[in-house]
VEXDREN-769023 format. One line per field, with one value per residue: x, y, z of N, C-alpha, C, O in turn; residue number from 0; residue in three letters. Coordinates in steps of 0.2 Angstrom, whole numbers. Atoms other than C-alpha are relative to their C-alpha. Layout:
BEGIN
n.c1 [X,...]
n.c2 [Y,...]
n.c3 [Z,...]
ca.c1 [X,...]
ca.c2 [Y,...]
ca.c3 [Z,...]
c.c1 [X,...]
c.c2 [Y,...]
c.c3 [Z,...]
o.c1 [X,...]
o.c2 [Y,...]
o.c3 [Z,...]
nr [NUM,...]
rest [ALA,...]
//
This chain:
BEGIN
n.c1 [-7,-2,-1,-5,2,7,1,2,-4,-3,-6,-5,-7,-1,-2,-7,-4,-2,5,-1,1,3,-1,-5,5,-2,-6,-6,-5,-7,-4,-7,-4,-6,-4,-1,-5,-6,-2,-3,-7,-5,-1,-3,-6,-6,1,-6,1,-7,-1,-7,-1,0,3,5,3,6,-3,6,7,1,7,5,7,5,3,1,5,2,7,4,7,3,-6,-4,-5,-1,-5,-1,-6,-1,-6,-5,-7,-5,-6,-6,-6,-6,-4,-6,-1,-6,-7,0,1,5,7,6,6,6,6,4,7,5,6,6,1,6,3,3,-5,-5,-6,-4,4,-1,-4,-6,-2,-7,-3,-7,0,-3,0,-7,0,0,6,5,-2,2,7,3,-1,6,6,0,-2,2,8,2,-1,5,7,0,0,7,4,-1,4,7,1,-1,6,5,-1,0,6,5,0,5,6,6,1,2,7,3,-1,-7,-3,-6,1,-6,-2,5,-1,-6,1,4,-4,-5,3,2,-7,-2,5,-2,4,3,-5,3,3,-3,-4,2,1,6,5,1,3,7,3,1,5,6,2,2,6,5,6,1,4,6,-1,6,-2,3,0,3,0,0,-1,-4,0,-6,-2,-3,-7,-1,2,-6,-6,2,-1,-7,-6,0,2,8,2,0,5,7,-1,-2,-4,-6,1,-6,3,-4,6,-3,1,-4,-2,4,3,2,4,3,-5,-2,6,1,-7,1,-5,3,-1,1,2,1,2,1,1,-4,3,6,-2,6,4,0,-6,1,-5,1,-5,1,0,-2,4,-3,-1,-2,5,-1,6,-2,5,-1,3,0,3,2,2,6,0,-3,-1,-3,2,-5,3,-4,1,-5,1,-4,1,3,7,2,-2,4,4,-5,-4,4,1,-7,-1,5,-1,-7,-2,4,2,-6,-2,5,-1,-6,-1,7,2,6,5,-1,3,2]
n.c2 [1,7,4,5,7,2,1,-6,-1,-7,0,3,1,7,4,-2,3,-6,-5,-6,0,6,3,-4,-3,-7,-2,-2,-3,-1,-5,3,-5,-1,6,1,-5,2,7,-1,-4,5,5,-3,-4,4,6,0,3,0,4,-1,-7,-5,2,-5,1,-4,-4,-3,0,-7,-1,5,-3,5,3,7,2,7,0,7,-1,7,5,0,-5,-4,-5,-5,-3,-4,-4,-3,0,-3,2,-3,5,-2,6,-1,5,3,-3,-8,-3,-5,2,-3,0,0,1,6,-1,6,-4,4,6,0,7,1,3,4,-3,0,-4,-7,-4,-3,-5,-2,-6,-2,-8,-3,4,1,7,4,0,4,7,2,0,7,5,-1,1,7,5,-3,0,7,0,-5,3,6,-3,-2,6,2,-4,2,7,-1,-4,4,4,-4,-3,4,3,-3,-4,4,3,7,2,4,7,2,3,-5,-6,-3,4,0,-6,0,5,-4,-5,3,2,-6,-2,5,-1,-6,-6,-3,-1,-1,6,4,5,7,2,-3,4,6,-1,-2,5,4,-3,1,7,0,-4,5,0,-6,-5,-2,-7,-4,-6,-6,-6,-6,-6,-5,-7,-5,-7,-2,2,7,-1,0,7,4,-2,3,7,2,-4,2,-5,0,6,-1,-5,3,7,-1,5,0,2,1,1,-1,0,2,6,5,-2,2,-5,3,-5,2,3,6,5,1,-1,3,-2,-3,3,-5,-7,-4,-6,-5,2,-4,-6,-3,0,1,6,5,3,7,3,8,2,7,-1,6,2,5,6,-1,-1,-6,-3,-6,-5,-5,-7,-4,-6,-3,-7,-3,-7,-3,6,6,6,5,7,5,7,5,7,5,-1,6,-1,-2,-7,-4,-6,-4,-3,-5,-5,-3,-5,-5,-4,-2,-4,-5,-5,-4,-5,-5,-4,-4,-5,-4,2,3,-5,-6,-6,-5]
n.c3 [-1,1,-6,0,-1,2,7,4,6,0,-4,5,-3,-3,6,0,-6,-4,0,4,8,1,7,4,5,1,3,-4,4,-3,4,1,4,-3,1,7,2,-3,3,6,-1,-2,6,6,-1,1,5,5,6,3,6,2,3,-5,-6,-2,-7,-2,-5,-4,2,-1,-1,0,-1,0,-6,0,-5,0,-2,-1,0,0,0,6,-1,6,-2,5,-1,6,-2,4,-3,4,-3,2,1,2,2,4,5,-1,1,0,-6,0,-3,3,-4,4,-4,1,-2,0,-1,0,-4,-3,0,6,4,-2,-1,6,5,-2,4,-4,5,-2,3,-3,-1,6,6,2,2,-6,-4,3,-2,-6,0,3,-5,-4,3,1,-6,-6,0,-3,-7,-3,0,-5,-7,0,-1,-7,-4,0,-3,-7,-1,-1,-6,-6,-2,0,-7,-4,4,0,-7,0,0,-5,0,2,-6,-1,4,3,5,5,3,3,6,5,3,4,6,4,3,5,6,4,-2,5,6,6,2,5,-3,0,-6,-3,3,-3,-7,1,2,-6,-4,3,-2,-7,-1,2,4,4,-3,3,1,3,3,-3,4,-4,3,-5,3,-4,3,1,6,0,-1,-8,-3,2,-5,-7,0,2,-3,-7,-5,0,-3,-8,-2,-1,-4,-7,-2,4,6,5,6,6,6,7,2,-4,-6,-5,-5,-6,-3,-7,-4,2,1,7,4,7,5,6,7,5,-2,6,-3,5,7,5,2,-4,-7,-5,2,-6,-2,-3,-5,0,-5,-2,-7,-3,-6,-4,3,7,5,3,3,4,0,5,-1,6,-1,6,-1,2,0,-7,-5,3,-2,-1,1,-2,2,-4,1,-4,-7,-4,-1,-7,-1,5,-3,-4,5,3,-5,-1,5,-1,-6,-1,6,3,-5,-3,5,0,-6,-1,5,1,7,0,-1,4,-2,5]
ca.c1 [-127,-118,-117,-102,-104,-122,-118,-122,-116,-111,-97,-85,-69,-72,-67,-49,-36,-30,-46,-39,-43,-56,-53,-39,-54,-47,-34,-18,-3,16,26,42,49,62,68,68,79,92,92,94,108,117,115,121,134,152,146,162,161,177,182,199,196,193,186,170,164,147,153,136,118,114,95,81,63,48,39,35,21,16,-3,-14,-32,-42,-26,-19,-2,0,16,17,34,39,57,68,86,101,119,136,151,169,182,198,202,216,234,228,227,214,198,182,165,147,129,117,98,85,68,56,58,41,30,24,41,52,70,77,65,71,79,97,102,121,129,147,151,163,165,181,186,190,174,164,173,169,151,149,156,142,129,134,142,136,117,116,124,113,97,103,105,87,80,88,80,63,65,71,56,44,52,54,37,27,31,15,4,-7,-14,-18,-35,-47,-42,-24,-14,1,-5,12,17,1,3,21,16,3,15,28,15,9,28,32,17,25,13,8,22,20,8,20,30,29,31,17,6,9,5,-11,-16,-14,-24,-38,-39,-40,-53,-64,-81,-87,-95,-113,-112,-124,-122,-126,-132,-135,-138,-135,-136,-123,-125,-108,-98,-91,-74,-75,-84,-70,-57,-67,-65,-47,-37,-31,-35,-54,-55,-49,-61,-77,-71,-65,-51,-33,-31,-17,-21,-11,-24,-15,-18,-13,-11,-18,-29,-32,-47,-56,-40,-37,-55,-56,-41,-40,-32,-37,-39,-43,-45,-53,-54,-55,-61,-52,-56,-70,-69,-86,-90,-93,-79,-76,-67,-64,-57,-55,-60,-52,-63,-59,-53,-45,-61,-61,-76,-75,-84,-86,-91,-97,-100,-111,-112,-129,-135,-132,-128,-119,-126,-116,-119,-111,-110,-102,-100,-95,-102,-104,-122,-122,-113,-125,-136,-121,-111,-126,-129,-110,-110,-125,-120,-101,-99,-114,-121,-104,-99,-115,-113,-95,-95,-113,-117,-134,-144,-147,-150,-159]
ca.c2 [-27,-43,-56,-66,-85,-85,-87,-69,-67,-49,-54,-56,-53,-71,-76,-69,-78,-60,-51,-39,-36,-49,-61,-49,-39,-21,-12,-12,-2,-1,14,6,23,27,9,8,24,18,0,7,19,4,-7,5,16,10,-2,-6,-10,-16,-23,-25,-7,2,3,13,16,23,37,44,41,59,58,46,52,42,31,13,5,-13,-16,-31,-31,-47,-57,-52,-43,-28,-18,-1,7,21,28,39,37,47,41,49,39,41,30,28,19,6,13,31,41,53,53,55,58,56,52,37,39,26,34,20,8,3,-13,-11,-17,-31,-27,-32,-20,-4,9,14,30,35,51,58,76,79,72,63,46,40,46,38,21,22,27,11,1,7,5,-13,-22,-9,-9,-28,-26,-11,-21,-36,-24,-17,-35,-38,-23,-28,-46,-39,-26,-40,-51,-37,-30,-45,-50,-48,-41,-56,-61,-78,-86,-93,-111,-110,-121,-108,-91,-84,-99,-98,-80,-82,-97,-86,-72,-84,-91,-74,-69,-85,-82,-66,-55,-42,-46,-43,-55,-60,-71,-90,-93,-81,-90,-106,-100,-91,-107,-116,-103,-104,-123,-120,-107,-119,-114,-102,-86,-81,-63,-49,-33,-15,0,17,34,50,69,82,101,103,101,84,91,95,78,69,78,73,55,55,69,65,81,80,62,65,79,69,52,60,48,45,42,35,37,36,42,34,19,4,15,10,18,15,24,24,20,5,-3,0,-4,-7,-2,10,0,15,34,45,63,72,68,74,92,94,98,95,77,62,56,38,30,11,3,-14,-15,-29,-38,-52,-69,-62,-59,-44,-32,-20,-3,9,27,37,56,65,84,92,110,114,97,81,64,50,32,18,0,-13,-31,-46,-41,-56,-58,-57,-40,-33,-22,-17,-12,-2,7,11,20,30,35,36,43,51,59,64,72,82,88,92,101,108,98,92,108,124,141,155]
ca.c3 [148,142,156,159,158,152,134,129,111,115,126,112,122,128,110,113,124,129,127,114,95,94,79,73,66,70,60,69,63,67,62,54,47,60,60,41,40,52,43,26,31,39,24,11,19,16,3,-8,-26,-34,-51,-60,-68,-51,-34,-28,-10,-4,7,13,13,10,10,14,11,14,26,31,40,45,46,52,46,49,52,35,36,24,23,15,12,-1,-1,-11,-7,-12,-9,-11,-19,-22,-31,-40,-56,-56,-56,-53,-37,-43,-33,-42,-34,-39,-33,-33,-33,-29,-33,-32,-18,-13,-10,-28,-35,-32,-26,-43,-52,-42,-52,-47,-56,-56,-60,-58,-52,-66,-83,-88,-95,-78,-69,-83,-80,-62,-65,-76,-62,-51,-64,-68,-53,-40,-45,-41,-24,-20,-25,-14,1,-3,-4,13,20,14,21,38,38,37,50,62,61,59,77,88,74,73,90,96,95,108,113,108,120,119,114,111,101,91,87,82,70,62,60,52,40,34,32,23,11,5,14,1,-12,-30,-39,-52,-40,-43,-25,-20,-33,-25,-8,-14,-22,-6,3,-9,-6,13,12,2,-4,-17,-12,-17,-24,-29,-39,-33,-43,-35,-42,-32,-37,-30,-32,-38,-54,-60,-59,-40,-37,-46,-35,-19,-24,-29,-19,-1,7,1,5,23,24,21,28,44,44,38,20,8,-10,-27,-40,-55,-65,-54,-39,-22,-9,9,17,34,43,33,33,15,3,-15,-32,-46,-62,-72,-70,-84,-79,-96,-114,-130,-134,-121,-103,-95,-101,-89,-79,-73,-58,-59,-43,-36,-18,-8,4,17,12,-4,-12,-24,-28,-42,-41,-56,-53,-67,-66,-78,-78,-79,-79,-60,-53,-56,-57,-50,-55,-45,-51,-39,-44,-34,-17,-5,-3,16,15,2,13,24,8,1,18,19,2,7,24,24,6,-2,14,22,5,5,23,22,5,6,-10,-4,-3,-13,-7,-17]
c.c1 [2,2,5,-2,-7,-1,-2,4,4,6,5,7,1,3,8,4,3,-4,2,-1,-3,0,5,-4,3,6,5,6,6,3,7,4,6,5,3,6,7,3,3,6,5,2,4,6,6,0,6,-2,7,0,8,1,0,-4,-5,-2,-6,2,-5,-7,-3,-8,-5,-7,-5,-3,-1,-4,-2,-7,-3,-7,-3,5,4,5,1,6,0,7,1,6,3,6,5,7,6,6,6,4,6,0,7,6,-1,-2,-6,-7,-6,-6,-7,-6,-4,-7,-4,-7,-6,0,-6,-3,-3,5,4,7,4,-3,2,5,6,3,7,2,7,0,3,1,7,-1,0,-6,-5,1,-3,-8,-3,1,-6,-6,0,1,-4,-8,-2,1,-5,-7,0,-1,-8,-4,1,-4,-8,-2,0,-6,-6,1,-1,-7,-6,-1,-6,-5,-6,-1,-3,-8,-2,2,7,4,6,-1,5,2,-5,1,6,-1,-4,4,5,-4,-2,7,2,-4,2,-4,-3,6,-3,-3,3,5,-3,-2,-6,-6,-2,-4,-7,-4,-2,-5,-7,-3,-3,-7,-7,-6,-1,-5,-6,1,-6,4,-4,0,-3,1,-1,1,4,-1,7,2,3,7,2,-2,5,6,-2,1,7,6,0,-3,-8,-2,0,-5,-7,0,1,5,7,-1,7,-3,5,-5,4,-2,4,2,-5,-3,-2,-4,-3,5,2,-6,-2,6,-2,5,-4,2,0,-2,-1,-3,-2,-1,3,-4,-6,2,-5,-4,1,7,-1,5,-1,5,-2,1,1,-4,4,0,2,-5,0,-7,2,-6,2,-5,0,-3,-2,-3,-6,0,3,2,4,-3,5,-3,5,-2,5,-2,4,-1,-2,-7,-2,3,-4,-3,5,4,-5,-1,7,1,-4,2,7,3,-5,-2,6,2,-5,0,6,1,-6,-2,-7,-6,1,-3,-1,0]
c.c2 [-7,-3,-5,-7,-2,0,6,1,7,0,-3,0,-7,-4,1,-3,6,5,7,-2,-7,-3,4,5,7,1,2,2,1,5,-3,6,1,-6,-1,5,-2,-7,2,3,-5,-4,3,4,-4,-6,1,-4,0,-5,1,7,5,-2,6,-1,5,3,3,-2,7,2,-6,3,-5,-3,-8,-2,-8,0,-7,2,-7,-5,0,6,4,5,5,4,4,4,3,1,3,-2,4,-6,3,-6,2,-6,-4,4,7,2,5,-2,3,-1,0,-2,-6,2,-6,3,-3,-6,0,-7,-1,-3,-5,3,1,4,8,3,3,4,3,6,2,8,3,-5,-1,-8,-5,0,-4,-8,-2,0,-7,-6,-1,-3,-8,-5,3,0,-7,0,5,-3,-6,3,2,-6,-2,4,-2,-7,2,4,-5,-5,4,2,-4,-3,3,3,-4,-4,-7,-1,-4,-8,-2,-2,4,6,3,-4,0,6,0,-5,4,5,-3,-2,5,3,-4,0,6,6,3,1,0,-7,-4,-6,-7,-3,2,-4,-6,0,3,-6,-5,3,-1,-7,0,3,-4,2,6,5,3,8,4,7,6,5,5,6,6,7,4,7,3,-2,-7,0,0,-7,-5,1,-3,-7,-2,4,-2,5,0,-6,0,4,-3,-7,1,-5,1,-3,-1,-1,2,0,0,-7,-5,2,-2,5,-4,6,-3,-3,-7,-5,-1,1,-3,3,3,-4,5,7,4,6,5,-4,4,6,3,-1,-2,-6,-5,-2,-6,-2,-7,-2,-7,0,-7,-2,-6,-6,0,1,8,2,6,5,5,6,4,7,4,7,2,7,3,-5,-5,-6,-6,-7,-5,-7,-4,-7,-4,1,-6,2,2,7,5,6,4,5,6,6,4,5,6,4,3,4,5,6,4,5,6,5,4,5,4,-1,-3,5,6,6,5,7]
c.c3 [-1,7,-1,2,-1,-8,-4,-6,0,3,-4,2,2,-6,-1,6,4,0,-4,-8,-2,-8,-5,-4,-1,-4,5,-4,4,-4,-1,-3,4,0,-7,-2,2,-4,-7,0,2,-5,-5,1,1,-4,-5,-6,-4,-6,-2,-3,6,6,2,7,1,6,5,-2,2,2,0,1,-1,6,-1,6,-1,3,1,-1,-1,-1,-7,1,-6,2,-6,1,-7,2,-6,3,-4,4,-3,-1,-2,-2,-4,-5,1,-3,-1,7,0,2,-3,4,-4,5,-3,2,-1,1,1,4,4,-1,-7,-5,4,1,-7,-5,2,-4,4,-5,3,-4,3,0,-5,-5,-2,-2,6,4,-4,1,7,1,-3,5,5,-3,-2,6,6,1,3,7,4,1,5,7,1,2,8,5,0,4,8,3,2,6,6,2,-1,7,4,-4,0,7,0,1,6,0,-1,6,2,-4,-3,-6,-6,-4,-4,-7,-5,-3,-5,-6,-4,-3,-6,-7,-4,2,-6,-6,-6,-3,-5,3,0,7,3,-3,3,6,-1,-2,6,5,-2,2,7,1,-2,-4,-4,4,-4,0,-3,-3,2,-5,4,-5,5,-4,5,-3,0,-7,0,1,8,3,-1,5,7,0,-1,4,8,4,0,3,8,3,1,3,7,2,-4,-6,-4,-7,-6,-6,-7,-2,4,7,5,4,6,4,7,4,-1,0,-7,-4,-7,-5,-5,-6,-6,2,-7,3,-6,-7,-5,-2,4,7,5,-2,6,1,4,5,0,6,2,8,3,6,3,-4,-7,-5,-3,-2,-4,0,-6,2,-6,2,-6,2,-3,1,7,5,-4,2,1,0,3,-2,4,-1,5,7,3,2,7,2,-5,3,4,-5,-3,5,1,-5,2,6,1,-6,-2,6,3,-5,0,6,0,-5,-2,-8,0,0,-4,3,-5,4]
o.c1 [-2,5,4,-6,-9,-7,-4,10,9,10,8,11,7,6,11,1,4,-3,0,0,0,-1,4,-2,2,11,4,7,6,4,11,10,11,11,9,11,12,9,8,11,11,8,8,10,6,4,7,-5,10,-3,11,7,2,-6,-2,-3,-5,3,-4,-7,-5,-9,-4,-9,-5,-2,-1,-4,-2,-9,-1,-10,-2,4,7,4,2,6,0,9,0,6,3,7,6,7,5,6,6,3,7,-2,11,6,2,-6,-8,-9,-5,-7,-7,-5,-3,-8,-4,-9,-11,-3,-8,0,-5,4,5,8,7,0,0,10,5,6,8,1,9,-3,2,1,11,-5,-3,-8,-9,-4,-5,-11,-8,-3,-8,-10,-6,-4,-7,-11,-7,-3,-7,-10,-5,-4,-10,-9,-4,-7,-11,-7,-4,-9,-9,-4,-4,-8,-12,-6,-6,-10,-12,4,-6,-11,2,1,9,4,8,1,5,4,-3,0,6,2,-3,3,6,-1,-1,7,4,-2,-1,-3,-8,6,-9,-1,1,8,-8,-6,-10,-11,-8,-8,-12,-10,-8,-10,-11,-9,-7,-11,-12,-5,1,-9,-5,1,-10,9,-10,5,-8,6,-5,6,2,0,9,-2,6,10,6,1,7,9,3,2,8,12,-6,-7,-11,-8,-4,-8,-10,-5,0,4,7,-4,11,-7,9,-6,4,-4,10,4,-10,-1,-3,-2,-2,3,3,-5,-5,10,-7,10,-9,8,4,-7,4,-8,-6,2,3,-10,-9,6,-4,-10,4,11,-6,11,-7,11,-8,6,-2,-4,9,-3,1,-3,1,-11,6,-12,8,-11,6,-9,1,-7,-8,5,8,2,5,-4,9,-9,11,-8,11,-7,9,4,-8,-9,-6,1,-2,-1,4,5,-2,-1,7,3,-2,2,8,8,-3,-2,5,4,-2,0,6,4,-6,-4,-10,-12,7,-9,3,-1]
o.c2 [-12,0,-10,-8,-8,0,5,2,8,5,-8,-4,-9,-9,-2,-2,5,11,12,-7,-11,1,3,6,10,-3,7,0,3,4,-3,4,1,-5,-3,3,-1,-7,-1,2,-5,-6,-1,4,-10,-10,6,-9,5,-11,4,9,11,-8,12,-7,11,0,4,-2,8,7,-10,5,-9,1,-10,1,-10,3,-12,6,-10,-10,-5,12,1,8,4,5,1,8,0,5,2,-1,7,-10,9,-11,8,-11,-1,6,11,-2,7,-7,9,-6,2,-2,-8,4,-9,5,0,-11,4,-12,-7,-5,-4,8,5,5,12,0,5,2,5,6,-1,11,9,-11,4,-11,-10,-5,-7,-11,-7,-4,-9,-10,-6,-6,-10,-8,0,-1,-7,-3,3,-3,-7,0,2,-6,-5,2,-2,-7,-1,4,-4,-6,2,2,-2,-6,9,6,-2,-7,-9,4,-7,-10,-8,1,5,6,5,-1,0,6,3,-3,3,6,0,-2,5,4,-2,-2,7,11,0,6,0,-12,-10,-10,-8,-6,-1,-5,-8,-3,0,-6,-7,-1,-2,-8,-4,1,-4,0,11,3,4,11,0,8,5,7,4,7,5,7,4,7,7,-5,-10,-4,-3,-9,-9,-4,-5,-10,-8,2,-2,3,0,-6,-3,3,-3,-9,-3,-7,5,-8,4,-6,7,-5,4,-11,-5,-2,-4,11,-10,11,-9,-9,-11,-11,-6,6,-6,6,1,-4,4,7,5,7,10,-10,10,5,8,-5,-5,-7,-3,-3,-7,0,-9,-1,-9,2,-12,2,-9,-7,-4,1,12,-2,10,4,7,5,6,7,4,8,1,10,6,-4,-5,-7,-7,-8,-5,-9,-3,-9,-2,-1,-9,7,6,9,11,12,10,10,12,12,10,10,11,10,9,7,11,12,10,10,12,11,10,11,8,3,-5,2,8,5,6,12]
o.c3 [2,11,-5,7,0,-10,-10,-5,-4,3,-3,-1,3,-5,-5,12,10,2,-2,-10,-5,-12,-11,-10,-6,-3,9,-9,10,-10,4,-6,0,-2,-8,-5,-1,-5,-9,-4,-1,-6,-9,-3,4,-4,-8,-6,-5,-6,2,-3,4,6,1,9,-1,11,11,-8,7,5,-5,7,-6,11,-6,11,-6,8,-3,3,-6,-5,-8,3,-12,7,-12,7,-13,6,-12,8,-10,10,-9,3,-4,1,-6,-4,5,-8,-5,11,6,0,-4,8,-10,11,-9,8,-6,6,2,2,8,-4,-8,-10,10,-3,-8,-11,-2,-6,10,-10,8,-10,9,-4,-7,-4,-3,-1,7,7,-1,2,8,4,-1,4,6,-1,-2,8,10,6,7,11,9,6,8,11,7,5,11,10,6,7,12,8,7,9,11,8,0,8,5,0,0,9,-4,3,10,-6,-1,12,8,-10,-9,-11,-12,-10,-10,-12,-11,-9,-11,-12,-10,-9,-11,-12,-9,-1,-9,-9,-7,-1,-6,-1,2,8,7,0,4,8,3,0,7,8,2,3,8,5,1,-10,-2,8,-10,5,-6,-1,3,-8,6,-8,10,-8,11,-9,4,-11,5,4,10,8,3,7,10,6,0,4,11,9,5,6,11,8,7,6,11,8,-9,-7,-3,-8,-5,-8,-10,3,3,11,4,4,6,5,8,7,3,-2,-8,-3,-8,-3,-7,-8,-10,7,-10,5,-4,-7,-4,-4,2,10,10,-1,11,-3,7,4,2,5,1,10,2,11,1,-9,-11,-11,1,-5,-2,-2,-7,3,-8,5,-11,6,-9,2,6,11,-10,8,-4,3,0,-1,2,0,8,11,1,5,8,7,-4,1,4,-3,-3,3,2,-3,1,5,2,-6,-1,4,5,-3,0,5,2,-4,-6,-11,-5,0,-6,5,-10,0]
nr [0,1,2,3,4,5,6,7,8,9,10,11,12,13,14,15,16,17,18,19,20,21,22,23,24,25,26,27,28,29,30,31,32,33,34,35,36,37,38,39,40,41,42,43,44,45,46,47,48,49,50,51,52,53,54,55,56,57,58,59,60,61,62,63,64,65,66,67,68,69,70,71,72,73,74,75,76,77,78,79,80,81,82,83,84,85,86,87,88,89,90,91,92,93,94,95,96,97,98,99,100,101,102,103,104,105,106,107,108,109,110,111,112,113,114,115,116,117,118,119,120,121,122,123,124,125,126,127,128,129,130,131,132,133,134,135,136,137,138,139,140,141,142,143,144,145,146,147,148,149,150,151,152,153,154,155,156,157,158,159,160,161,162,163,164,165,166,167,168,169,170,171,172,173,174,175,176,177,178,179,180,181,182,183,184,185,186,187,188,189,190,191,192,193,194,195,196,197,198,199,200,201,202,203,204,205,206,207,208,209,210,211,212,213,214,215,216,217,218,219,220,221,222,223,224,225,226,227,228,229,230,231,232,233,234,235,236,237,238,239,240,241,242,243,244,245,246,247,248,249,250,251,252,253,254,255,256,257,258,259,260,261,262,263,264,265,266,267,268,269,270,271,272,273,274,275,276,277,278,279,280,281,282,283,284,285,286,287,288,289,290,291,292,293,294,295,296,297,298,299,300,301,302,303,304,305,306,307,308,309,310,311,312,313,314,315,316,317,318,319,320,321,322,323,324,325,326,327,328,329,330,331,332,333,334,335,336,337,338,339,340,341,342,343,344,345,346,347,348,349,350,351,352,353]
rest [MET,ALA,LYS,TRP,GLY,GLU,GLY,ASP,PRO,ARG,TRP,ILE,VAL,GLU,GLU,ARG,ALA,ASP,ALA,LYS,ASN,VAL,ASN,ASN,TRP,HIS,TRP,THR,GLU,LYS,ASN,ALA,THR,PRO,TRP,SER,LYS,GLU,ARG,ILE,LYS,THR,LEU,LEU,LYS,ASP,LEU,GLU,ILE,GLU,THR,ASP,GLU,GLY,LYS,VAL,LYS,VAL,THR,ASP,VAL,SER,ASN,ILE,ASP,GLY,GLU,ALA,TYR,ALA,ASN,ASN,ARG,LYS,ALA,LYS,LEU,ILE,PHE,PHE,TYR,GLU,TRP,VAL,ILE,ARG,LEU,GLU,TRP,LYS,GLY,THR,VAL,THR,GLU,SER,ASP,LYS,VAL,TRP,LYS,GLY,LYS,ILE,GLU,ILE,PRO,ASN,LEU,SER,GLU,GLU,HIS,ASP,ALA,ASP,GLU,VAL,ASP,VAL,LEU,VAL,THR,ALA,ASP,LYS,SER,SER,ASP,GLU,SER,HIS,LYS,LEU,LYS,GLU,ILE,VAL,ARG,THR,VAL,GLY,ARG,LYS,LEU,ILE,ARG,GLU,LYS,LEU,ALA,GLN,TYR,ILE,LYS,GLU,LEU,ARG,GLN,GLU,PHE,SER,GLN,GLY,MET,ILE,LEU,PRO,SER,LYS,GLY,SER,PRO,ASN,PRO,GLN,ARG,SER,ALA,ASN,ALA,GLU,ASN,LYS,GLU,ALA,PHE,ASN,ALA,GLY,VAL,ASN,ASN,SER,ALA,GLY,SER,ALA,LYS,ASN,ASP,LYS,ASN,LYS,SER,ASN,THR,THR,GLU,LYS,VAL,GLY,CYS,PRO,ILE,SER,THR,LYS,ASN,LEU,THR,MET,LYS,GLU,GLU,PHE,LEU,THR,THR,ALA,GLU,ASP,LEU,TYR,ALA,ALA,LEU,THR,GLU,GLN,GLU,LYS,LEU,GLU,ALA,PHE,THR,ARG,SER,SER,VAL,LYS,VAL,ASP,ALA,SER,ARG,GLY,GLY,THR,PHE,VAL,LEU,PHE,ASN,GLY,ASN,VAL,THR,GLY,LYS,PHE,GLN,GLU,LEU,VAL,SER,LYS,HIS,ALA,ASN,LYS,PHE,ASP,LEU,PRO,LYS,ALA,LEU,LEU,SER,SER,ILE,TYR,LEU,GLU,LEU,GLY,HIS,HIS,SER,THR,ALA,THR,ILE,THR,LEU,GLU,GLN,GLN,ASP,ASP,ARG,THR,GLN,LEU,THR,LEU,THR,GLN,THR,GLY,ILE,PRO,GLU,GLU,ASP,PHE,GLU,ARG,THR,LYS,GLN,GLY,TRP,LYS,GLN,TYR,TYR,TRP,GLU,ASN,MET,LYS,GLN,THR,PHE,TRP,TRP,GLY,MET,LYS,TYR,PHE]
//
């Protein structure tokens, strides 16, 4: 047992001013879904759009489908949100009392898009010259106003749920002030904004300069056989239900090119760079999965998994590049224990009965 005051390195809680979440190492998560639904509704309902040609008002937020979460992993704030929003509108053209109604749909509000990239789809319940004119008012002037409201939601989400996510470090003269300062720094850096932002690029450059030294890396190659088809093995690597089954943890996965994944309750995150599930005119040819696994300090490691169908089994070949040298053995054992062995045990792919 670790002994207090004798310098035992196992007494790691001593490294935290509040004896919680040492070095912000553990994945912590806040559910921002209920707050988000209320905030989006407040921002968009009763929104008025007016020009010389007519006036339109958002009368109802009829549907908000999705979820939002704030996460802290190793002192890095990550926000996940994905929403499909439907609005009702009504309006009148200038010098007419006839009221026309329609709908607005926002199908892709997520962390993968900036607010000014979000689609705003507008329809009218009935077709006429007047309803068309009102629909164009919403599509031109209203789209800009709606995107501004969504940008406000994103900003407030990060402000509201960054508070208290990063805990103070040992030796901080004022723990609460230190935590708030770190949260503010992470927020101002854009958290996990799109990489295309010039402001983010500047902040990333500054972060790189502070981190300092190059990382020595190694490459890993592994081969493993599974008593199943390549099709089933591919599904186990890309489908949420099967991933959750063998990882025994919560999973978020978007198995599409550029889609993100979060495995083992957030301990592994990354992005699919390419997914190849079939080849032209043939069904049972090799399948490949290429993903970028995000490691600490902004370092990326790329893993390529190729599946080759054989007579009664599938051979999996893993090639992972850019693994920090100090993490090489841990990474190798992690693949073996938490992926290959777990998959064989869960789906009975490791043994054959006659």
